[in-house]
C-alpha positions as CSV (number, residue, x, y, z in Angstrom):
1,M,48.8,-40.1,-60.2
2,I,48.1,-36.6,-61.5
3,D,51.1,-34.2,-61.2
4,T,49.8,-31.3,-59.0
5,E,52.3,-28.9,-60.7
6,I,50.7,-29.5,-64.1
7,V,47.3,-29.0,-62.5
8,R,48.5,-25.7,-60.9
9,S,49.8,-24.6,-64.3
10,A,46.5,-25.5,-66.0
11,K,44.6,-23.6,-63.2
12,E,46.7,-20.5,-64.0
13,G,45.5,-20.7,-67.6
14,N,48.2,-22.7,-69.4
15,K,46.4,-24.6,-72.2
16,E,49.3,-27.0,-72.8
17,S,49.1,-28.1,-69.1
18,F,45.4,-28.6,-69.4
19,A,46.0,-30.8,-72.4
20,Q,48.5,-32.8,-70.5
21,V,46.1,-33.3,-67.6
22,Y,43.5,-34.3,-70.2
23,D,45.8,-36.9,-71.6
24,M,46.5,-38.3,-68.1
25,I,42.9,-38.7,-67.0
26,A,40.7,-39.0,-70.1
27,P,41.1,-42.8,-70.5
28,E,40.0,-43.4,-66.9
29,L,37.1,-41.0,-67.2
30,Y,36.0,-42.7,-70.4
31,R,36.1,-46.2,-68.8
32,V,33.9,-45.0,-65.9
33,A,31.5,-43.3,-68.3
34,L,31.3,-46.3,-70.6
35,Y,30.6,-48.6,-67.6
36,T,28.0,-46.3,-66.3
37,L,26.2,-45.5,-69.5
38,G,26.9,-48.6,-71.6
39,N,27.1,-46.7,-74.8
40,E,30.3,-45.5,-76.5
41,Q,28.9,-42.3,-78.0
42,D,27.2,-41.2,-74.8
43,A,30.4,-42.0,-72.8
44,E,32.5,-39.9,-75.2
45,D,29.9,-37.1,-74.9
46,A,29.9,-37.2,-71.1
47,V,33.7,-37.1,-71.0
48,S,33.8,-34.2,-73.5
49,E,31.2,-32.3,-71.5
50,T,33.2,-33.0,-68.3
51,F,36.4,-31.5,-69.8
52,V,34.5,-28.4,-71.1
53,E,33.1,-27.8,-67.7
54,A,36.4,-28.4,-66.0
55,Y,38.2,-26.1,-68.4
56,K,35.7,-23.3,-67.6
57,G,35.9,-23.9,-63.9
58,I,39.4,-25.0,-63.1
59,K,40.3,-21.6,-61.6
60,N,37.8,-22.4,-58.9
61,L,39.6,-25.6,-57.9
62,R,40.8,-25.1,-54.4
63,D,43.2,-28.1,-54.0
64,E,45.2,-29.2,-57.0
65,G,45.7,-32.6,-55.2
66,S,41.9,-33.2,-55.4
67,F,41.8,-32.7,-59.2
68,K,41.0,-36.3,-60.0
69,R,38.2,-36.5,-57.4
70,W,36.9,-33.1,-58.8
71,M,36.8,-34.5,-62.3
72,M,35.1,-37.7,-61.3
73,T,32.4,-35.6,-59.5
74,I,31.8,-33.6,-62.7
75,L,31.7,-36.8,-64.7
76,S,29.3,-38.3,-62.3
77,V,26.8,-35.4,-62.6
78,R,27.1,-35.6,-66.4
79,C,26.4,-39.4,-66.4
80,K,23.4,-38.9,-64.1
81,R,22.0,-36.4,-66.6
82,H,22.4,-38.9,-69.4
83,V,20.8,-41.7,-67.4
84,A,17.9,-39.3,-66.5
85,C,17.4,-38.7,-70.3
86,Y,17.4,-42.5,-70.9
87,I,14.6,-42.8,-68.3
88,K,12.6,-39.9,-69.7
89,E,12.9,-41.3,-73.2
90,R,11.8,-44.7,-72.0
91,K,8.8,-43.3,-70.3
92,N,7.8,-41.5,-73.5
93,V,7.6,-44.7,-75.6
94,D,4.1,-45.4,-76.7
95,I,3.2,-49.1,-76.3
96,D,1.0,-48.9,-79.5
97,D,4.1,-47.9,-81.5
98,I,5.9,-51.0,-80.3
99,L,2.9,-53.3,-81.0
100,E,2.5,-52.0,-84.5
101,E,6.2,-52.7,-85.5
102,P,6.3,-55.4,-88.1
103,S,7.7,-58.7,-86.9
104,A,10.8,-60.3,-88.3
105,P,10.3,-62.9,-91.0
106,D,10.5,-66.5,-89.9
107,G,14.0,-68.0,-89.8
108,V,15.7,-64.7,-89.0
C-alpha cells in the first residue's frame, strides 16, 4: 500500500518523498515489465522511463490514492511501445540474411 501523504508530498515537489514512493513501487513495476517484455534490460528501461514521466507529470495526478494505478498505466504504455518496437524489428528481418548465416559445426 502506498502512503498517500508521501504521494501528496511528492506531488508538491518534495524529491525525497518521490524517492520514497519510487522505493515502494519500483520492484512491482519491474516484475510487471519483466513479465511483459521478457528481457531484463528492456524491463529496466521501461521502469526508468515510467518514473521519468511520472516525475514530470505528478503535479497533474488528481487523486493520490490512485497513484499505483496511474503508475501501472504509464508502465503499460511504455511496455506497449517496447513490444511495438519488437514487432517492427521482427518485420524488418531479411530472410536472406538468416539463410546466409553459417550453421554451427556438428556436435555443438
